[in-house]
C-alpha positions as CSV (number, residue, x, y, z in Angstrom):
1,M,10.8,-30.8,-10.1
2,S,10.8,-29.3,-6.6
3,T,7.8,-29.5,-4.3
4,L,6.6,-27.0,-1.8
5,R,5.4,-28.2,1.6
6,L,2.3,-26.6,3.0
7,I,0.4,-26.7,6.3
8,S,-3.3,-26.3,6.7
9,A,-5.2,-24.6,9.5
10,E,-5.8,-28.1,11.0
11,G,-2.1,-28.8,10.9
12,A,-2.2,-31.2,8.0
13,L,0.9,-31.2,5.7
14,S,0.7,-31.4,1.9
15,S,2.8,-30.8,-1.1
16,V,2.4,-28.9,-4.4
17,L,4.8,-28.5,-7.4
18,L,7.0,-25.4,-7.3
19,N,6.3,-23.3,-10.4
20,D,9.0,-21.7,-12.5
21,T,9.2,-17.9,-12.1
22,G,7.0,-15.8,-14.5
23,T,8.5,-14.6,-17.7
24,H,8.0,-11.0,-16.7
25,V,10.6,-8.5,-18.0
26,R,11.3,-5.0,-16.9
27,P,9.8,-2.3,-19.1
28,A,12.0,-0.7,-21.7
29,R,10.1,2.6,-21.5
30,P,7.9,4.3,-18.9
31,L,4.5,2.8,-18.3
32,R,1.8,4.8,-20.1
33,S,-1.7,3.4,-19.7
34,R,-1.9,3.6,-15.9
35,V,-0.2,5.5,-13.1
36,A,0.8,2.9,-10.5
37,Y,2.4,3.3,-7.1
38,A,3.5,0.4,-4.8
39,A,2.9,1.3,-1.2
40,A,6.3,0.1,0.2
41,H,7.1,-1.4,3.6
42,V,10.2,-0.9,5.8
43,V,12.8,-3.5,6.7
44,P,14.3,-3.4,10.3
45,R,17.9,-4.3,11.2
46,V,17.9,-8.0,12.0
47,H,19.7,-7.5,15.3
48,A,17.6,-4.6,16.4
49,D,15.1,-4.7,19.3
50,N,12.2,-5.4,17.0
51,T,9.6,-5.9,19.8
52,P,6.3,-4.2,20.4
53,G,6.6,-0.6,21.6
54,R,10.3,-0.1,20.7
55,P,11.4,2.7,18.3
56,A,11.9,1.6,14.7
57,D,15.5,0.7,13.9
58,I,15.6,0.6,10.1
59,D,17.9,-1.4,7.8
60,W,18.3,1.4,5.4
61,D,20.2,-0.6,2.8
62,S,17.5,-3.2,2.4
63,T,14.6,-0.7,2.7
64,L,15.9,1.6,0.0
65,A,17.0,-1.3,-2.2
66,F,13.4,-2.4,-2.2
67,R,12.4,1.0,-3.5
68,R,15.0,0.9,-6.2
69,N,13.6,-2.5,-7.3
70,V,10.1,-1.0,-7.6
71,Y,11.4,1.8,-9.8
72,S,13.2,-0.7,-12.0
73,W,9.8,-2.2,-12.8
74,G,8.4,1.2,-13.9
75,L,6.2,1.7,-10.8
76,G,6.3,4.7,-8.5
77,V,6.7,4.4,-4.7
78,A,4.2,5.5,-2.1
79,D,6.1,5.8,1.1
80,A,5.6,6.5,4.8
81,M,2.0,5.3,4.5
82,D,0.1,2.6,6.3
83,T,2.1,-0.2,4.6
84,A,5.2,1.3,6.1
85,Q,3.5,0.7,9.5
86,R,2.5,4.2,10.3
87,N,0.8,4.0,13.7
88,M,1.9,0.4,13.9
89,G,5.6,0.5,14.7
90,L,7.0,3.4,12.6
91,D,7.5,6.3,14.9
92,A,7.6,10.0,14.0
93,A,11.4,10.3,13.8
94,A,11.8,7.2,11.6
95,T,8.9,8.5,9.4
96,R,10.7,11.8,8.8
97,E,14.0,10.0,8.0
98,L,12.2,7.6,5.7
99,I,10.6,10.4,3.7
100,T,14.0,12.2,3.4
101,R,15.9,9.1,2.3
102,S,13.1,7.8,0.0
103,A,12.9,11.2,-1.8
104,E,16.6,11.1,-2.4
105,V,16.4,7.6,-3.9
106,A,13.5,8.8,-6.2
107,R,15.7,11.6,-7.5
108,E,18.6,9.3,-8.0
109,Q,16.5,6.7,-9.9
110,G,14.3,9.2,-11.8
111,G,11.3,7.7,-10.1
112,S,8.0,9.2,-8.8
113,V,7.5,9.2,-5.1
114,V,4.5,10.3,-3.0
115,V,4.6,10.2,0.8
116,G,2.1,10.2,3.6
117,V,1.2,13.4,5.4
118,N,-0.7,13.0,8.7
119,T,-0.9,14.4,12.2
120,D,0.6,11.4,14.0
121,H,3.7,13.2,15.3
122,V,1.5,14.8,17.9
123,A,1.6,12.6,21.0
124,D,-1.6,14.0,22.6
125,Q,-4.6,11.8,21.8
126,R,-7.1,14.7,21.6
127,I,-6.3,18.1,20.1
128,T,-8.3,21.0,18.8
129,L,-9.3,21.4,15.1
130,D,-6.8,24.3,14.8
131,E,-4.1,22.0,16.2
132,V,-5.1,19.3,13.7
133,I,-4.6,21.9,10.9
134,G,-1.3,23.0,12.2
135,A,0.0,19.4,12.5
136,Y,-1.1,18.6,9.0
137,K,0.6,21.7,7.7
138,E,3.8,20.8,9.5
139,Q,4.1,17.4,7.8
140,L,2.8,18.8,4.5
141,H,5.5,21.4,4.2
142,F,8.2,18.9,5.3
143,A,7.1,16.6,2.4
144,E,7.1,19.4,0.0
145,E,10.6,20.5,1.1
146,Q,11.9,17.0,0.4
147,G,10.4,17.2,-3.2
148,A,7.9,14.3,-2.6
149,G,4.3,14.4,-3.6
150,P,2.0,14.6,-0.6
151,V,-0.7,12.1,0.2
152,L,-3.0,13.7,2.8
153,M,-3.8,10.7,5.0
154,A,-6.8,10.3,7.2
155,S,-6.1,11.6,10.7
156,R,-7.1,9.9,13.9
157,H,-6.9,13.2,15.6
158,L,-9.4,14.7,13.2
159,A,-11.7,11.6,13.5
160,R,-11.7,12.0,17.3
161,V,-12.5,15.7,17.4
162,A,-14.7,16.4,14.4
163,I,-18.4,16.8,15.2
164,G,-19.7,16.6,11.7
165,A,-19.0,17.1,8.0
166,D,-18.4,20.9,8.3
167,D,-15.3,20.2,10.5
168,Y,-13.8,18.0,7.8
169,R,-14.5,20.7,5.2
170,R,-12.9,23.3,7.4
171,V,-9.7,21.3,8.1
172,Y,-9.2,20.2,4.5
173,R,-9.9,23.7,3.2
174,A,-7.2,25.2,5.5
175,V,-4.6,22.5,4.8
176,L,-5.1,22.4,1.1
177,S,-5.0,26.2,0.8
178,S,-1.4,26.0,2.1
179,A,-0.3,23.3,-0.3
180,T,2.3,24.4,-2.9
181,V,1.8,21.3,-5.1
182,P,-1.4,19.3,-5.8
183,V,-1.9,16.5,-3.2
184,V,-3.6,13.1,-3.2
185,L,-6.4,12.7,-0.6
186,H,-6.5,9.3,1.1
187,W,-9.8,7.8,2.4
188,L,-8.8,4.9,4.6
189,G,-11.6,2.6,5.6
190,T,-12.2,1.1,9.0
191,A,-11.0,-2.3,7.9
192,F,-7.5,-0.8,7.8
193,D,-8.0,1.5,10.9
194,P,-11.1,1.1,13.1
195,E,-10.4,4.5,14.7
196,L,-11.4,6.2,11.5
197,E,-15.1,5.3,11.9
198,G,-17.3,8.1,10.5
199,Y,-14.6,9.8,8.6
200,F,-15.8,12.7,6.4
201,G,-18.7,13.1,8.9
202,A,-20.8,10.0,8.2
203,A,-20.7,6.2,8.8
204,D,-22.2,5.3,5.4
205,W,-20.0,5.8,2.3
206,Q,-22.7,7.4,0.3
207,T,-23.0,10.4,2.6
208,A,-19.3,10.6,3.3
209,S,-18.4,10.5,-0.4
210,G,-20.5,13.5,-0.9
211,V,-18.5,15.4,1.6
212,L,-15.2,14.2,0.0
213,L,-16.4,15.3,-3.4
214,D,-17.4,18.7,-2.0
215,I,-13.9,19.1,-0.6
216,I,-12.4,18.2,-3.9
217,A,-14.7,20.5,-5.9
218,E,-13.9,23.4,-3.7
219,N,-10.1,22.8,-4.0
220,A,-9.8,21.1,-7.4
221,D,-6.6,23.0,-8.3
222,K,-5.0,21.6,-5.2
223,V,-6.1,18.0,-5.6
224,A,-4.2,15.6,-7.9
225,G,-6.3,12.6,-7.0
226,V,-8.0,10.6,-4.4
227,K,-6.9,7.2,-3.0
228,M,-9.9,5.0,-2.0
229,S,-9.2,2.3,0.5
230,L,-12.7,1.1,1.4
231,L,-12.4,-2.5,-0.1
232,N,-15.7,-1.7,-1.8
233,A,-15.6,-1.4,-5.6
234,E,-19.1,0.1,-5.8
235,S,-18.0,3.1,-3.7
236,E,-14.9,3.7,-5.7
237,I,-16.7,3.6,-9.0
238,S,-19.4,5.9,-7.7
239,V,-16.8,8.5,-6.6
240,R,-14.6,8.0,-9.7
241,E,-17.5,8.8,-12.0
242,R,-18.1,12.2,-10.2
243,L,-14.5,13.4,-9.9
244,P,-13.7,16.7,-11.6
245,K,-11.7,16.5,-14.8
246,G,-8.0,16.1,-14.1
247,V,-8.4,14.5,-10.7
248,R,-7.3,10.9,-10.7
249,M,-8.8,8.0,-8.9
250,F,-6.1,5.8,-7.3
251,T,-7.5,2.5,-6.2
252,G,-6.5,1.4,-2.8
253,D,-8.9,-1.6,-3.1
254,D,-6.7,-4.6,-2.5
255,F,-9.7,-6.9,-3.0
256,N,-10.9,-5.6,-6.4
257,Y,-8.1,-3.9,-8.2
258,V,-8.0,-6.0,-11.3
259,G,-11.4,-4.8,-12.6
260,L,-11.0,-1.3,-11.2
261,I,-7.6,-0.7,-12.9
262,G,-8.8,-2.5,-16.1
263,G,-11.9,-0.3,-16.3
264,D,-13.4,0.1,-19.7
265,T,-10.4,-1.7,-21.2
266,V,-11.7,-5.0,-19.9
267,G,-15.4,-4.2,-20.3
268,R,-16.3,-2.7,-16.9
269,G,-17.6,0.9,-16.7
270,D,-16.6,3.9,-18.8
271,S,-13.4,4.8,-17.0
272,H,-10.6,3.2,-15.0
273,S,-8.7,3.7,-11.7
274,D,-5.0,4.2,-11.4
275,A,-3.2,2.4,-8.6
276,L,-1.7,3.1,-5.2
277,L,-1.6,-0.2,-3.6
278,G,0.1,-2.1,-0.8
279,A,-0.6,-5.3,-2.9
280,F,1.7,-3.9,-5.6
281,A,4.6,-4.0,-3.2
282,A,4.0,-7.7,-2.9
283,I,3.6,-8.4,-6.6
284,T,5.7,-5.7,-8.3
285,P,6.9,-7.6,-11.3
286,V,3.5,-9.1,-12.0
287,A,1.8,-5.7,-11.7
288,S,4.3,-4.1,-14.0
289,A,3.9,-6.9,-16.6
290,A,0.1,-6.5,-16.5
291,I,0.3,-2.7,-17.1
292,Q,2.8,-3.4,-19.9
293,A,0.1,-5.6,-21.5
294,L,-2.4,-2.7,-21.3
295,D,0.3,-0.4,-22.9
296,A,0.6,-3.0,-25.7
297,G,-3.2,-3.0,-26.2
298,D,-3.7,-6.5,-24.9
299,P,-6.4,-6.5,-22.2
300,A,-6.7,-10.3,-22.4
301,R,-3.1,-10.7,-21.4
302,Y,-3.6,-8.0,-18.7
303,L,-6.3,-10.2,-17.1
304,A,-4.3,-13.4,-17.6
305,I,-1.4,-11.9,-15.7
306,L,-3.0,-9.9,-13.0
307,A,-6.3,-11.8,-12.2
308,P,-4.6,-14.7,-10.5
309,T,-3.0,-12.4,-8.0
310,E,-6.3,-11.1,-6.6
311,E,-6.9,-14.2,-4.5
312,L,-3.4,-13.9,-3.1
313,S,-4.1,-10.2,-2.2
314,R,-7.5,-11.0,-0.7
315,H,-5.7,-13.5,1.6
316,V,-2.9,-11.1,2.5
317,F,-5.5,-8.5,3.4
318,E,-8.0,-10.8,5.1
319,T,-9.5,-9.8,8.5
320,P,-8.0,-8.4,10.6
321,T,-7.0,-6.4,7.5
322,F,-4.5,-4.0,9.3
323,Y,-2.1,-7.0,9.7
324,Y,-1.7,-7.2,5.9
325,K,1.8,-5.6,6.4
326,T,3.0,-9.0,7.7
327,G,2.2,-10.6,4.4
328,V,3.9,-7.9,2.4
329,A,7.1,-8.3,4.5
330,F,6.9,-12.1,4.3
331,L,6.7,-12.0,0.5
332,S,9.6,-9.5,0.5
333,W,11.7,-12.0,2.5
334,L,10.7,-15.0,0.3
335,N,11.6,-13.0,-2.8
336,G,15.1,-12.1,-1.5
337,H,14.5,-8.4,-0.8
338,Q,15.4,-8.6,2.9
339,P,17.7,-10.8,4.9
340,A,15.2,-12.0,7.5
341,F,11.5,-12.1,8.1
342,Q,11.5,-9.4,10.7
343,M,9.3,-6.3,11.1
344,V,9.4,-3.2,13.4
345,G,7.2,-3.5,16.4
346,G,7.3,-7.3,16.3
347,L,4.6,-7.4,13.6
348,H,6.1,-10.4,11.9
349,S,4.3,-12.4,14.5
350,A,0.8,-11.1,13.6
351,R,-0.1,-13.9,11.2
352,S,-0.2,-17.7,11.8
353,L,2.0,-20.3,10.1
354,P,-1.0,-21.7,8.2
355,H,-1.9,-18.2,7.0
356,L,1.7,-17.7,5.8
357,S,1.6,-21.2,4.1
358,R,-1.5,-20.1,2.1
359,I,0.5,-17.0,1.0
360,V,3.2,-19.3,-0.3
361,E,0.7,-21.5,-2.1
362,L,-1.1,-18.6,-3.8
363,A,2.1,-16.7,-4.6
364,N,3.3,-19.9,-6.3
365,E,0.1,-20.2,-8.3
366,S,0.1,-16.6,-9.4
367,M,3.8,-16.5,-10.4
368,A,4.5,-14.0,-7.7
369,L,7.6,-15.8,-6.4
370,E,10.5,-14.0,-8.0
371,Q,13.1,-16.6,-7.1
372,P,11.1,-19.8,-6.6
373,E,14.0,-22.0,-5.3
374,L,15.1,-19.3,-2.8
375,A,11.5,-19.0,-1.6
376,L,11.3,-22.7,-1.2
377,E,14.5,-22.8,0.8
378,R,13.5,-20.0,3.1
379,W,9.9,-21.3,3.6
380,H,11.1,-24.9,4.3
381,G,13.7,-23.6,6.7
382,M,10.9,-21.7,8.6
383,L,8.8,-24.9,8.7
384,R,11.7,-26.8,10.2
385,L,12.3,-24.1,12.7
386,N,8.7,-24.6,13.8
387,G,9.3,-28.4,14.2
388,L,7.7,-29.5,10.9
389,N,9.1,-31.9,8.4
390,A,10.0,-30.1,5.2
């Protein structure tokens, strides 16, 4: 049996047995019990200038093949969001092309795609509220024209200029009134983006969630759901319990998704969250298998499959959380979905070798390595490249 070599934060080498791949199979029919989106990353061309500050040069074949793989497991794709390195290497031109191409793939595959709508194509750091509204609307209408479901992301421009909760109400009211299809609202916490401190007009989630719920109640016919990314299960459950009928809660909590998605099915609360997670891009087959277990009325199997992945996700998303994209791309490479461990903007260097080693260890434990022998070969080659005996 093969063994994986690992390296600790102190530089000590150790070995563990390489597990066989999980027995997960692709679903024979659409998933029913939960709506689940994997927030997908982008793959750069290997020979591109993938250094900080350079425009994104995308390997479209690998990037779109990754999305086709997600669809094959019954999940939807959430694209052009923070996992795709919005504001961390994915520039405005590449974002627009990604949305166009991803929407085309969704139509070809019969899959569901939602895409990020923001104000980040505006280069000026500080703009007026009216300009924030105009920038949002420009991206919103572009997403609608491509046939993709819009996810109204949190805007740094709005966070900079808003004086209080009424400014958030004004902006969201104006943007939502122009939407031609229901949108998902995204509340991204400061762990993911420190510039969003005080979003929805308050630093504490209790007050801010009241503003969010006011916005949803006022525009309920324009809101399909809300994605909570605060890494705080209490806040998500609190908002979830107060949502209007027909408005979904999409968990973006990569720390606590097992219980939040399981909900009353596994004995927690009287409802459940659906999913829109960067973690599900890293563990797509496992996530699919877990939801298939819920579809089959087997919550114990759901827990047995998905619970072991939460420690992996917590490690991938550890502080500084916004570098989690490195772990997603690393697992994509280990699992054979891209030719090299490269990222736009040089972000593949954002995590240490021991951090990556722990990802390998936890992915092996949770059956998240799709081709274990390939993962071993690639990881050991990386160790040797760094002067370590593998």
